[in-house]
C-alpha positions in Angstrom: 41.7 -23.4 -23.0 39.5 -23.7 -26.1 35.7 -23.5 -25.9 35.3 -27.3 -26.6 37.7 -28.1 -23.8 35.8 -25.9 -21.4 32.6 -27.7 -22.2 34.4 -31.1 -21.7 35.9 -29.9 -18.4 32.4 -28.7 -17.2 31.0 -32.1 -18.2 33.7 -33.8 -16.3 33.2 -31.7 -13.2 29.4 -32.6 -13.3 30.3 -36.3 -13.5 32.7 -36.1 -10.6 30.3 -34.1 -8.4 28.3 -37.0 -7.1 31.1 -39.4 -6.0 34.3 -37.2 -6.0 33.4 -33.7 -4.8 37.1 -32.8 -4.2 38.0 -33.7 -7.7 34.9 -31.9 -9.0 36.0 -28.7 -7.0 39.5 -28.9 -8.4 38.2 -29.2 -12.0 35.7 -26.3 -11.5 38.5 -24.1 -10.0 40.8 -24.9 -13.0 38.1 -23.7 -15.3 37.5 -20.6 -13.3 41.3 -19.9 -13.3 41.3 -20.1 -17.1 37.9 -18.3 -17.7 36.9 -16.2 -14.6 33.5 -15.5 -16.2 32.5 -19.2 -16.6 29.2 -18.9 -14.5 28.6 -22.7 -14.4 32.1 -23.4 -13.1 31.5 -21.1 -10.1 28.2 -22.8 -9.4 29.8 -26.3 -9.7 32.4 -25.2 -7.3 29.7 -24.1 -4.9 28.0 -27.5 -5.2 31.3 -29.3 -4.5 32.1 -27.1 -1.6 28.6 -27.8 0.0 29.1 -31.6 -0.5 32.5 -31.2 1.4 30.7 -29.3 4.2 32.5 -26.1 3.5 29.4 -23.8 3.6 31.1 -20.5 3.9 33.3 -21.1 0.9 30.2 -22.4 -1.0 28.4 -19.1 -0.3 31.3 -17.2 -1.6 31.3 -19.3 -4.8 27.6 -18.8 -5.2 28.1 -15.1 -4.9 31.0 -15.2 -7.5 28.6 -17.0 -9.9 26.2 -14.0 -9.6 29.0 -11.6 -10.7 29.9 -13.8 -13.6 26.3 -14.0 -14.7 26.5 -10.7 -16.6 28.7 -12.5 -19.2 26.2 -15.5 -19.6 24.2 -15.0 -22.8 21.2 -16.8 -21.4 21.0 -14.6 -18.3 21.6 -11.5 -20.4 18.6 -12.5 -22.6 16.5 -13.1 -19.5 17.5 -9.7 -18.1 16.6 -8.0 -21.4 13.2 -9.6 -21.3 12.7 -8.2 -17.8 13.9 -4.7 -18.9 11.4 -4.8 -21.8 8.6 -6.1 -19.5 8.3 -9.3 -21.4 7.6 -11.2 -18.2 6.4 -14.5 -19.6 9.6 -14.8 -21.7 11.7 -13.9 -18.7 9.9 -16.3 -16.5 10.1 -19.2 -19.0 13.9 -18.6 -19.4 14.5 -18.4 -15.7 12.4 -21.5 -14.8 14.3 -23.5 -17.5 17.6 -22.3 -15.9 16.5 -23.2 -12.4 15.3 -26.7 -13.6 18.9 -27.3 -14.7 20.4 -25.9 -11.5 18.1 -25.0 -8.6 20.9 -23.1 -6.8 21.6 -20.6 -9.6 21.4 -17.5 -7.2 21.2 -14.9 -10.0 18.3 -16.8 -11.7 16.5 -17.0 -8.3 16.7 -13.3 -7.7 15.5 -12.5 -11.3 12.6 -14.8 -10.9 11.7 -13.1 -7.6 11.7 -9.9 -9.6 9.2 -11.4 -12.1 7.0 -12.5 -9.1 7.2 -9.1 -7.4 6.2 -7.3 -10.7 2.9 -9.3 -10.9 2.1 -8.9 -7.2 3.1 -12.4 -6.1 5.0 -11.0 -3.1 4.9 -14.3 -1.1 6.6 -16.2 -3.9 9.1 -13.4 -4.3 9.9 -13.5 -0.6 10.5 -17.3 -0.7 12.8 -17.0 -3.6 14.8 -14.2 -2.2 15.1 -15.9 1.1 16.5 -19.0 -0.7 18.9 -16.8 -2.7 20.2 -15.4 0.6 20.6 -18.8 2.1 22.9 -19.7 -0.7 24.7 -16.4 -0.9 24.3 -14.3 2.3 26.5 -11.6 0.8 24.2 -11.0 -2.1 23.3 -7.3 -1.3 21.0 -6.9 -4.3 18.9 -9.8 -3.2 18.7 -8.4 0.3 17.7 -5.0 -1.0 15.0 -6.7 -3.1 13.7 -8.5 0.0 13.4 -5.2 1.9 11.3 -3.9 -0.9 9.1 -7.0 -0.9 8.6 -6.6 2.9 7.6 -3.0 2.3 5.1 -3.9 -0.3 3.6 -6.5 2.0 3.2 -3.7 4.6 5.8 -5.3 6.8 7.6 -2.1 7.6 9.6 -3.2 10.7 11.1 -6.1 8.8 11.8 -3.8 5.8 13.7 -1.5 8.2 15.7 -4.3 9.8 16.6 -5.7 6.4 17.6 -2.2 5.0 19.8 -1.6 8.1 21.8 -4.6 7.0 21.9 -3.4 3.4 23.0 0.1 4.3 25.7 -1.4 6.5 27.2 -2.8 3.4 26.3 0.1 1.1 25.9 3.2 3.2 26.0 5.6 0.3 23.0 4.2 -1.6 20.2 6.9 -1.7 17.6 4.5 -3.0 18.0 2.2 0.1 18.0 5.2 2.5 14.9 6.6 0.8 13.0 3.3 1.2 14.0 3.1 4.9 12.7 6.7 5.4 9.4 5.7 3.8 9.1 2.6 5.9 9.9 4.6 9.1 7.0 6.9 8.2 4.7 3.9 8.0 5.3 3.0 11.6 5.4 6.5 13.1 9.1 7.0 13.0 8.8 10.5 11.6 11.7 12.2 13.3 14.1 9.6 12.1 12.6 9.6 8.6 12.8 13.4 8.4 16.5 13.3 9.5 17.2 10.8 6.8 15.5 13.0 4.2 17.4 16.0 5.3 20.7 14.2 4.9 19.7 12.8 1.5 18.6 16.2 0.1 21.8 17.7 1.3 23.7 15.0 -0.6 21.5 15.1 -3.7 20.1 18.6 -3.9 18.9 18.2 -7.5 17.0 14.9 -6.9 13.3 16.0 -7.4 11.7 12.8 -6.0 13.8 12.8 -2.9 12.6 16.4 -2.2 9.0 15.3 -2.9 9.3 12.5 -0.4 10.7 14.9 2.1 7.8 17.2 1.5 5.3 14.3 2.0 6.9 13.6 5.4 6.9 17.2 6.5 3.2 17.5 5.4 2.4 14.4 7.6 3.8 16.0 10.7 2.1 19.3 10.1 5.1 21.3 8.9 3.2 22.7 6.0 5.3 25.7 5.1 8.4 23.5 4.9 6.6 20.9 3.0 5.5 23.5 0.4 9.1 24.8 0.2 10.3 21.2 -0.4 7.8 20.6 -3.2 8.8 23.9 -4.8 12.5 23.0 -4.7 11.6 19.8 -6.3 9.7 21.6 -9.0 12.7 23.8 -9.8 14.6 20.6 -10.5 11.9 18.8 -12.5 8.9 21.0 -13.5 7.4 18.2 -15.6 7.0 15.8 -12.6 3.3 15.8 -12.4 3.1 14.3 -8.9 4.7 17.4 -7.5 2.0 19.6 -8.9 -0.6 17.3 -7.5 1.2 17.2 -4.1 0.8 20.9 -3.8 -2.8 20.8 -4.9 -3.5 17.9 -2.5 -2.6 20.2 0.5 -6.0 21.7 -0.2 -4.7 25.1 0.9 -2.8 26.2 -2.2 -4.5 28.2 -5.0 -2.5 28.2 -8.2 -1.8 31.4 -10.0 -2.0 32.0 -13.7 1.8 31.3 -14.2 1.5 28.0 -12.3 -1.5 26.9 -14.3 0.4 27.8 -17.6 3.4 25.8 -16.3 1.1 22.8 -15.6 -0.5 23.1 -19.1 2.9 23.2 -20.7 4.1 20.1 -18.8 0.9 18.3 -19.8 1.4 19.3 -23.4 4.9 18.0 -23.4 3.7 14.6 -22.1 2.9 12.6 -25.2 -0.4 10.7 -24.6 0.9 7.8 -26.6 3.9 7.4 -24.2 2.5 5.1 -21.4 5.6 5.8 -19.4 4.3 9.4 -18.9 0.8 8.3 -17.9 1.6 9.1 -14.2 2.7 12.5 -15.0 -0.3 13.2 -17.1 -2.8 11.9 -14.6 -1.3 14.0 -11.7 -1.2 17.1 -13.9 -4.9 16.5 -14.8 -5.9 16.3 -11.2 -3.8 19.3 -10.2 -5.4 21.3 -13.1 -8.8 20.1 -12.1 -8.2 21.6 -8.6 -6.9 24.8 -10.2 -10.0 25.3 -12.3 -12.2 24.2 -9.5 -10.8 26.9 -7.2 -11.4 29.5 -10.0 -15.1 28.4 -10.3 -14.5 27.0 -13.9 -16.6 23.9 -13.5 -16.5 22.7 -17.1 -12.7 22.9 -17.4 -12.3 21.4 -14.0 -14.5 18.4 -14.7 -12.7 17.9 -18.1 -9.4 17.6 -16.3 -10.8 15.4 -13.5 -12.4 13.1 -15.9 -9.2 12.8 -17.9 -7.1 12.1 -14.9 -9.6 9.5 -13.6 -9.7 7.8 -17.0 -6.0 7.3 -17.1 -6.0 5.8 -13.6 -9.0 3.7 -14.2 -7.2 2.2 -17.2 -4.2 1.3 -15.0 -6.3 -0.4 -12.3 -8.9 -2.3 -14.2 -11.4 -2.4 -11.2 -14.4 -4.7 -11.4 -17.4 -3.5 -9.4 -19.0 -6.9 -9.7 -16.2 -8.5 -7.5 -17.0 -6.1 -4.6 -20.7 -6.8 -5.0 -20.0 -10.6 -5.0 -18.1 -10.3 -1.7 -20.9 -8.3 -0.1 -23.5 -10.8 -1.4 -21.4 -13.6 0.2 -21.0 -11.7 3.5 -24.7 -11.0 3.8 -25.6 -14.6 3.0 -23.0 -16.1 5.4 -22.8 -13.8 8.4 -26.4 -14.1 9.6 -27.7 -13.6 13.1 -27.6 -17.4 13.6 -24.0 -17.5 12.4 -23.0 -14.9 15.0 -25.0 -16.7 17.7 -23.2 -19.9 16.9 -19.8 -18.1 17.2 -20.6 -16.2 20.4 -17.5 -16.0 22.4 -15.1 -16.3 19.5 -12.1 -14.1 18.8 -9.6 -12.3 21.0 -11.4 -10.5 23.8 -9.0 -7.5 23.8 -11.0 -4.3 23.7 -8.1 -2.0 22.6 -8.9 -1.4 18.8 -11.3 1.3 17.6 -12.1 0.9 13.9 -13.3 4.1 12.1 -14.5 2.9 8.7 -16.8 3.8 5.8 -16.2 5.5 2.5 -13.0 7.5 1.9 -13.6 11.2 2.1 -16.5 10.8 4.4 -15.1 12.6 7.4 -13.2 9.7 9.0 -10.0 11.7 9.5 -12.0 14.3 11.4 -13.5 11.7 13.7 -10.1 10.2 14.2 -8.5 13.5 15.0 -11.3 14.3 17.5 -11.0 10.9 19.3 -7.2 11.0 19.2 -7.4 14.2 21.2 -8.8 12.1 24.1 -6.4 11.1 26.9 -7.3 7.4 26.6 -7.3 7.1 22.8 -4.2 6.9 20.5 -4.5 7.8 16.8 -2.3 5.8 14.4 -3.1 5.8 10.7 -4.8 3.8 8.0 -3.6 0.3 8.9 -3.4 -2.5 6.2 -3.5 -5.4 8.6 -7.2 -6.4 8.7 -7.5 -6.8 4.9 -4.2 -8.6 4.9 -5.4 -11.1 7.4 -8.7 -11.6 5.5 -7.2 -12.0 2.1 -4.3 -14.1 3.5 -6.9 -16.5 5.0 -8.7 -16.6 1.7 -5.5 -17.5 -0.2 -4.6 -20.1 2.4 -7.9 -21.9 2.5 -9.6 -21.2 -0.8 -6.7 -20.4 -3.0 -8.1 -17.0 -3.7 -8.0 -14.0 -1.4 -11.4 -12.8 -2.7 -13.0 -15.8 -1.2 -12.2 -14.9 2.4 -15.8 -15.0 3.4 -16.0 -18.8 2.7 -12.6 -19.2 4.4 -13.8 -17.4 7.6 -17.1 -19.4 7.5 -15.1 -22.6 7.7 -12.6 -21.4 10.3 -12.7 -23.0 13.7 -13.0 -20.9 16.9 -9.3 -21.1 17.6 -8.4 -19.7 14.2 -10.7 -16.7 14.7 -9.0 -16.1 18.0 -5.6 -16.4 16.4 -6.6 -13.9 13.7 -7.6 -11.4 16.4 -4.4 -11.9 18.3 -2.4 -11.6 15.0 -4.1 -8.2 14.4 -3.1 -6.9 17.9 0.4 -8.2 17.4 0.9 -6.8 13.9 -0.4 -3.4 14.9 1.5 -3.1 18.2 4.3 -1.4 16.3 2.0 1.6 15.7 1.3 2.1 19.4 3.7 4.7 20.9 1.9 6.4 23.8 0.7 3.7 26.3 -2.9 4.8 25.9 -5.3 1.9 26.4 -7.2 2.3 23.1 -6.0 2.9 19.6 -7.6 3.7 16.2 -7.4 1.9 12.9 -8.8 4.4 10.5 -8.7 2.5 7.2 -12.0 3.4 5.7 -12.3 0.3 3.5 -12.5 -1.9 6.6 -16.3 -1.6 6.2 -16.0 -4.6 3.9 -14.6 -6.5 6.9 -16.9 -5.3 9.6 -18.4 -8.8 10.1 -14.9 -10.2 10.5 -14.1 -7.6 13.2 -17.1 -8.8 15.1 -15.9 -12.4 15.0 -12.2 -11.9 15.6 -12.2 -8.9 17.9 -15.7 -8.9 19.5 -14.9 -6.2 22.1 -13.4 -3.8 19.6 -15.5 -0.8 18.8 -16.7 0.2 15.3 -17.6 3.7 14.2 -19.1 4.2 10.7 -18.4 7.6 9.3 -20.9 8.5 6.7 -21.3 11.5 4.4 -23.9 12.6 1.9 -23.5 10.3 -1.2 -23.0 13.1 -3.7 -20.6 15.1 -1.6 -18.7 12.0 -0.6 -18.5 10.5 -4.1 -17.7 13.8 -5.8 -14.9 14.4 -3.3 -13.5 11.0 -4.2 -13.6 11.6 -7.9 -11.6 14.8 -7.5 -9.0 13.0 -5.3 -6.1 11.0 -6.6 -4.9 8.4 -4.2 -1.2 7.3 -3.9 -2.5 3.7 -3.9 -5.7 1.8 -3.5 -9.3 3.0 -3.8 -9.6 1.6 -7.4 -13.3 2.1 -7.3 -13.0 5.9 -7.1 -11.9 6.6 -10.7 -15.2 6.0 -12.4 -18.5 7.6 -11.4 -20.6 4.5 -11.9 -18.2 2.3 -10.1 -18.1 4.7 -7.1 -21.9 4.8 -6.8 -21.9 1.0 -6.9 -19.3 0.9 -4.2 -21.2 3.3 -2.0 -24.4 1.3 -2.4 -22.5 -2.0 -1.5 -21.1 -0.3 1.6 -24.5 0.9 2.7 -26.2 -2.5 2.3 -23.5 -4.4 4.1 -23.5 -2.0 7.0 -27.4 -2.2 7.1 -27.0 -6.0 7.3 -24.5 -5.7 10.2 -26.9 -3.4 12.0 -29.7 -6.0 11.6 -27.7 -9.1 12.7 -25.5 -7.3 15.3 -27.7 -4.5 16.6 -25.9 -1.8 18.5 -22.4 -3.1 17.4 -21.7 -0.1 15.1 -22.0 3.6 16.0 -22.8 5.8 13.0 -21.5 9.3 12.7 -23.4 11.3 10.1 -21.0 14.0 8.8 -23.5 16.8 8.4 -24.8 16.1 12.0 -21.2 16.4 13.3 -20.9 19.8 11.5 -24.3 21.0 12.9 -23.8 19.8 16.5 -20.1 18.9 17.2 -20.3 18.6 20.9 -23.5 16.6 20.9 -22.0 14.1 18.4 -18.6 13.9 20.1 -20.4 13.2 23.4 -22.4 10.4 21.7 -19.2 8.9 20.2 -17.4 8.8 23.6 -20.4 7.4 25.4 -20.4 4.5 22.8 -16.8 4.0 23.5 -17.3 4.1 27.3 -15.2 7.1 27.8 -15.9 10.4 29.5 -16.2 13.7 27.5 -13.0 15.7 27.5 -13.0 19.3 26.3 -9.7 18.6 24.5 -11.7 16.7 21.9 -13.3 19.9 20.8 -9.9 21.5 20.3 -8.9 18.7 17.9 -7.4 21.1 15.4 -4.7 22.0 17.9 -3.5 18.4 18.1 0.0 18.2 16.6 -0.1 14.4 15.9 1.0 13.2 12.5 -1.8 12.7 9.9 -1.1 10.8 6.7 -4.4 11.1 4.8 -5.6 13.5 2.1 -7.5 15.4 4.9 -4.4 16.1 6.9 -4.5 19.9 6.5 -8.3 20.2 6.8 -8.3 18.6 10.2 -5.8 21.1 11.4 -8.6 23.7 11.1 -11.7 24.1 13.3 -14.9 22.4 12.1 -16.3 24.2 9.0 -18.8 23.5 6.2 -16.4 24.2 3.3 -16.9 20.8 1.7 -20.6 20.7 1.8 -22.5 20.8 -1.4 -19.4 21.1 -3.7 -21.1 18.5 -6.1 -23.8 20.9 -7.0 -21.6 22.8 -9.5 -21.0 19.5 -11.3 -24.5 18.0 -11.2 -24.8 18.2 -15.0 -22.0 15.5 -15.3 -23.1 13.2 -12.4 -25.8 11.2 -14.1 -23.8 7.8 -14.0 -23.2 8.4 -10.3 -26.8 9.1 -9.5 -28.0 6.1 -11.5 -25.6 3.8 -9.7 -26.4 5.1 -6.3 -30.1 4.4 -6.9 -32.3 4.5 -3.8 -29.4 5.0 -1.4 -29.4 8.6 -2.6 -33.0 9.0 -1.9 -33.0 7.7 1.6 -29.8 9.2 3.0 -29.1 9.3 5.9 -31.7 6.7 6.9 -30.8 3.0 6.2 -33.9 0.9 5.6 -33.6 -2.7 6.7 -34.5 -3.6 3.0 -30.9 -2.8 2.0 -29.6 -5.7 4.1 
């Protein structure tokens, strides 16, 4: 069949589709028989079959169109644009394709990839769901949907979707790896470790699999095995910067001269002009910063920390003014009168305990102490409260950052629904049957007024540490995700100051609602501070809380190894060796530094 006759046949099938779907199907199938790679003919067959009520066959035809798409010049061009990260070009081409045929499953999936790359996960989910309605057997779309669920912190849904994917493709290590990561996010550590053990047996030279395995072993306290896994991965790929940082981040490893030389060699081989190697470079800088820090070489350590922070800051593009604007809005909106007018709102459940504040302020220590009590379950840093707030902002105001305005306009039933939604979403983390459980996400300080509105009987503990110790500890810490404020000294000082002034405001308008734990006071008088915390929570003192370091529970934070040791003062005053470089931090902190740990009402 000549090219022109194929075009004519396709045009004829389109004409027949509206009134004579059976004839259109026959025409489309004739084209496919002659040219199996004729993508549009497969799609026309799917349309005709749907109009004939033959949905199962239509789904098969839609899936066949996906396979033929690799021979379609327009789709190849769109795929090339995606591969080269020319997202506007890819999006334009795919939208044009879907305007012509809204059921083009391959184009739908590729447009979902565009949406996912720019963080529009809700759009990506809708597109992928539509693709799977049209072609339930489209395994790549189902795997993409699992990834979208994972990135939206919907780990149970990701696991369920991955089980379906692995049922069709059981030998795919990427899918099994993602399932193991999702299991780790909901406390399924034993199953996750078993998966990693299987994967590392099958792929012994896969460095990133061994690294993920090491992360999970670290989380459950199997430190020696985690170190062995990291070192196995380094033998496979000594230039993978994240491996060196993973060892450094244990906080118990001191690198020898040979290891420092190996890191310097890896750093030297990573071309600064090659943006694809930025992650390797920044991880190596942080690891070398730790190595020089341990050796007492402050100038060299600061040089590496600053270089690693600069790379990461460039990737994240944090705007301190946006955080300040949210705090300003919260202080202006959530007044004493506002809370009085909303008395009795929210879900009355008393179960959650929120430990919040700055990262690296001792919150993991507080959590470990409380999780050693017979009535309190430790979980992890849960993403659900910010997700609820930002989701409401997008829903009501079209911008997640405007969540304060959205909350201000919310009726009482909406506030109750949000509290109930938090309890429902976090139920997957509860595994012991204890009556109370902890959400230890530090950044929840920004949502402290929201907690008071949607969960008025929940308890809030503010873990606070000396601003210079706390901020310096953040500057030398690379986070796997989030904490975008922490990669610039001035941004960090502004963030700490915003945190203090919002919490001071909460103290003023909701007196007694927040219990503050000053880290240095906890180090000086552990039992006295623990008794005060438990009294605030309405729980009796238990001696087990003082033996928190013997608690074998999993810990996912950067302090995981530190809280497996008795209380010590090792982290106090570490900023002093670096004071010569901390001018921007001091300037941004301003009066907050001078009044610590007191919190004058003027800050509110």
